[in-house]
C-alpha positions in Angstrom: -23.0 49.9 -14.9 -21.3 49.6 -11.4 -19.3 46.6 -10.5 -21.5 46.1 -7.3 -24.5 46.1 -9.7 -23.2 43.9 -11.8 -22.0 41.3 -9.0 -25.7 41.7 -8.0 -27.0 40.6 -11.1 -24.4 37.9 -11.5 -25.3 36.4 -8.2 -29.0 36.5 -9.0 -28.4 34.9 -12.2 -26.3 31.9 -10.6 -29.4 31.6 -7.8 -31.9 31.4 -10.6 -29.8 28.7 -12.8 -29.2 26.9 -9.2 -32.9 27.1 -8.5 -33.6 25.6 -12.2 -31.2 22.7 -11.8 -32.3 21.9 -8.4 -36.3 22.0 -9.2 -38.1 19.0 -11.1 -41.6 18.3 -11.6 -43.6 15.1 -12.1 -46.8 15.1 -13.7 -49.7 12.5 -13.3 -48.6 10.1 -16.1 -44.9 9.8 -14.8 -43.1 8.0 -12.1 -39.8 9.3 -10.8 -36.6 8.4 -8.7 -33.9 10.4 -7.4 -30.4 9.1 -8.0 -27.0 9.9 -6.1 -24.0 8.6 -7.6 -25.9 6.1 -9.5 -27.8 4.9 -6.2 -31.6 5.2 -5.6 -32.2 7.3 -2.7 -36.0 8.6 -3.1 -38.9 7.1 -5.2 -43.0 7.3 -5.1 -43.3 11.2 -5.8 -46.5 12.6 -6.1 -47.2 15.0 -8.9 -45.9 18.4 -8.5 -42.6 20.5 -7.8 -39.7 18.8 -6.0 -36.0 19.5 -5.6 -32.8 17.9 -5.5 -29.0 18.8 -5.3 -27.6 19.9 -8.6 -25.0 17.6 -10.4 -24.8 15.4 -7.2 -28.5 14.0 -7.5 -30.3 13.5 -11.0 -33.8 12.4 -11.4 -35.1 9.4 -13.7 -38.5 9.7 -15.0 -40.8 6.6 -16.2 -44.1 6.7 -18.0 -47.0 5.4 -15.8 -49.2 4.7 -18.5 -50.4 1.4 -20.2 -48.1 0.3 -22.6 -48.9 -2.3 -25.5 -47.0 -4.7 -27.5 -47.8 -6.5 -30.4 -45.3 -9.5 -31.5 -45.2 -11.5 -34.4 -47.4 -14.5 -34.4 -45.8 -17.3 -32.1 -45.5 -21.1 -33.3 -46.7 -23.4 -30.7 -47.5 -27.1 -30.2 -50.5 -28.6 -28.5 -50.7 -31.6 -26.6 -51.2 -33.8 -29.3 -48.3 -32.1 -31.0 -50.1 -30.1 -33.6 -48.2 -27.0 -34.8 -50.2 -24.0 -34.5 -49.5 -20.0 -34.9 -50.8 -17.7 -31.8 -51.2 -13.9 -32.7 -51.6 -12.0 -29.4 -51.0 -8.7 -27.5 -49.8 -7.8 -24.0 -50.6 -4.8 -22.3 -48.0 -3.6 -19.3 -47.1 -0.7 -17.2 -44.3 0.1 -14.8 -45.8 -0.2 -11.0 -42.3 -0.2 -9.0 -39.9 2.3 -10.4 -37.2 1.3 -8.3 -37.3 -2.3 -9.2 -37.8 -1.3 -12.8 -34.5 0.7 -12.8 -32.7 -2.0 -10.9 -33.5 -4.9 -13.5 -33.8 -2.8 -16.5 -31.5 0.1 -15.9 -34.6 2.0 -16.7 -34.8 0.9 -20.2 -38.3 0.2 -21.8 -36.7 -1.7 -24.6 -35.0 -4.2 -22.3 -38.2 -4.5 -20.3 -40.3 -5.1 -23.2 -37.7 -7.6 -24.6 -37.8 -9.6 -21.2 -41.2 -9.3 -20.8 -41.8 -11.0 -24.5 -39.6 -13.7 -23.5 -41.7 -14.4 -20.5 -45.0 -14.1 -22.6 -43.7 -16.4 -25.1 -42.6 -19.2 -22.7 -45.9 -18.9 -20.8 -47.7 -19.4 -24.4 -45.7 -22.6 -25.1 -46.2 -23.9 -21.5 -50.1 -23.3 -21.5 -50.8 -24.4 -24.9 -48.7 -27.5 -24.8 -51.0 -28.5 -22.0 -54.1 -28.7 -24.1 -55.5 -30.3 -27.0 -56.5 -28.3 -30.1 -60.3 -28.6 -29.3 -59.4 -26.6 -25.9 -56.8 -24.4 -27.3 -59.3 -22.8 -29.9 -62.7 -23.1 -28.4 -63.5 -24.6 -25.4 -61.2 -23.4 -22.9 -60.1 -20.0 -24.8 -60.9 -17.9 -21.9 -59.5 -20.1 -19.3 -56.1 -20.3 -21.7 -55.8 -16.6 -21.5 -56.2 -16.1 -17.9 -53.8 -18.6 -17.1 -51.1 -17.2 -19.3 -52.2 -13.9 -17.9 -51.4 -15.2 -14.3 -48.1 -16.9 -15.3 -46.8 -14.0 -17.1 -47.7 -11.4 -13.9 -46.1 -13.7 -11.7 -42.8 -13.8 -13.9 -42.9 -10.1 -14.0 -43.0 -9.0 -10.9 -39.1 -9.1 -10.8 -39.1 -6.7 -13.3 -41.3 -4.1 -11.4 -43.8 -4.0 -14.0 -47.5 -5.4 -14.0 -49.2 -7.4 -17.2 -52.4 -5.7 -17.2 -54.0 -7.7 -20.0 -53.1 -10.7 -22.4 -55.0 -11.4 -25.5 -55.0 -14.0 -28.1 -56.1 -12.5 -31.0 -56.0 -15.2 -33.5 -55.0 -19.1 -33.4 -54.6 -20.8 -36.7 -52.9 -24.1 -37.8 -49.6 -23.6 -39.6 -50.1 -24.1 -43.5 -48.4 -27.4 -43.8 -50.8 -29.2 -41.4 -54.1 -27.3 -42.3 -55.5 -29.9 -44.8 -55.0 -32.9 -42.5 -56.4 -31.1 -39.7 -59.5 -29.7 -41.2 -60.3 -33.3 -42.4 -59.7 -34.5 -39.0 -62.5 -32.0 -37.7 -64.7 -32.5 -40.5 -64.6 -36.4 -39.7 -65.2 -35.4 -36.0 -67.9 -33.5 -36.7 -69.7 -36.0 -39.1 -69.4 -38.6 -36.2 -70.9 -36.3 -33.7 -73.7 -35.4 -36.2 -74.2 -39.0 -36.6 -74.5 -39.6 -32.8 -77.0 -36.7 -32.6 -79.1 -38.3 -35.5 -79.0 -41.7 -33.7 -80.0 -40.1 -30.3 -82.8 -38.4 -32.2 -84.1 -41.3 -34.0 -84.4 -43.1 -30.5 -86.0 -40.4 -29.1 -88.6 -40.2 -31.7 -89.1 -44.1 -31.4 -89.7 -43.8 -27.7 -91.9 -41.0 -28.3 -93.9 -42.7 -30.9 -94.3 -46.0 -28.5 -95.3 -43.9 -25.7 -98.1 -42.2 -27.9 -99.3 -45.7 -29.0 -99.3 -47.1 -25.6 -101.3 -44.1 -24.5 -103.6 -44.4 -27.5 -104.2 -47.9 -26.7 -104.9 -47.4 -23.4 -107.5 -44.2 -24.0 -109.4 -46.6 -26.7 -109.5 -49.3 -24.1 -110.6 -47.1 -21.7 -113.4 -45.3 -24.1 -114.6 -48.9 -25.0 -114.9 -50.0 -21.6 -116.6 -46.9 -20.5 -119.0 -47.3 -23.8 -119.9 -50.7 -23.1 -121.0 -49.8 -19.4 -122.8 -46.7 -20.9 -124.5 -49.2 -23.4 -125.3 -51.7 -20.8 -126.9 -49.3 -18.5 -129.1 -48.3 -21.6 -130.0 -51.5 -22.2 -131.0 -52.1 -18.6 -133.0 -48.9 -18.6 -134.5 -49.7 -21.8 -135.6 -53.2 -20.7 -137.0 -51.9 -17.5 -139.0 -49.5 -19.5 -140.3 -52.2 -21.7 -141.1 -54.2 -18.8 -142.9 -51.9 -17.1 -145.2 -51.0 -20.1 -145.8 -54.8 -20.7 -146.8 -55.0 -17.2 -149.2 -52.3 -17.6 -150.9 -53.3 -21.2 -149.5 -56.5 -22.5 -151.7 -56.3 -25.8 -150.8 -52.4 -26.4 -147.0 -53.3 -25.9 -147.0 -56.2 -28.5 -149.0 -53.9 -31.0 -146.3 -51.2 -30.7 -143.4 -53.5 -31.1 -145.3 -54.9 -33.9 -145.7 -51.4 -35.7 -142.4 -50.6 -34.8 -141.2 -53.9 -36.7 -143.1 -53.0 -39.6 -141.7 -49.5 -40.0 -138.1 -50.6 -39.8 -138.9 -53.5 -42.4 -140.9 -51.5 -45.0 -139.6 -48.2 -44.4 -136.8 -48.1 -47.3 -137.7 -47.8 -50.9 -136.9 -51.0 -53.2 -137.1 -53.3 -50.2 -138.8 -56.8 -51.1 -140.1 -59.1 -48.4 -141.6 -62.6 -48.9 -143.5 -64.0 -46.4 -146.5 -66.2 -45.8 -149.7 -64.0 -45.6 -150.8 -65.9 -42.4 -147.6 -65.5 -40.8 -147.5 -64.2 -37.1 -145.7 -61.2 -38.1 -148.7 -59.8 -40.0 -151.2 -60.4 -37.0 -152.1 -56.9 -36.6 -152.4 -56.1 -40.2 -154.5 -59.3 -40.8 -156.9 -58.5 -37.8 -157.4 -54.9 -39.2 -161.2 -54.6 -40.9 -160.5 -51.2 -42.4 -163.7 -49.9 -41.0 -164.3 -46.1 -41.1 -166.8 -44.4 -38.6 
């Protein structure tokens, strides 16, 4: 091989090596910054191929994916100074690579430790503002939102974003569980007694209302019945009067026959009267003749 050809090959090799050292790629799951002698000179690289000056410049890459932290349960105290253990997790990601590099030297471990400190302080603060009842049930969702907001505002200085904060479990510490459970049982018993008393009061009110309505209905029905009965008696009296005016003798006869029917129509009836009594006037006047 001639020296000229060898020199060409060496030159091409140096060029390829230089291009390899000068080129760098950024994919969709990465954030990158370019450093010149330790100072950030460029950031916000899009996915693709980019260039740098070898040796004089270097590139740091960070993951843009959502990362998760599962910490040990944290002991906190509520507004009543009741000790509780909070089990939680945090999701976060890098959003400002320059700020992240400046505040943590680009170390995820340092960022994780600082974020955990922020979250722990947020948990202590927010649980300390609430009672046990509010912390474990009534305001659970509001509690997580407040802690997320507090952690997010504080974490901005690290160039990271707290995506989510979730409380997985809240338990009383072992030493105070019996007394707390007894207090909860007593509270539930008190609430149950109040509800039963309110139910009995409502039941009495319903019964009294129903009795009053029944009395009114019966009174109205009796009044209407008396009115109808009076109208019927008046109508009957009118009919009797008309009948009597047309044929008084027949009317007297009809009324006597009706009285005989009502007084003698039942088996076993016994009536003791004077045969000459006016009651038997029409029976006594009958001759029994047949045509």
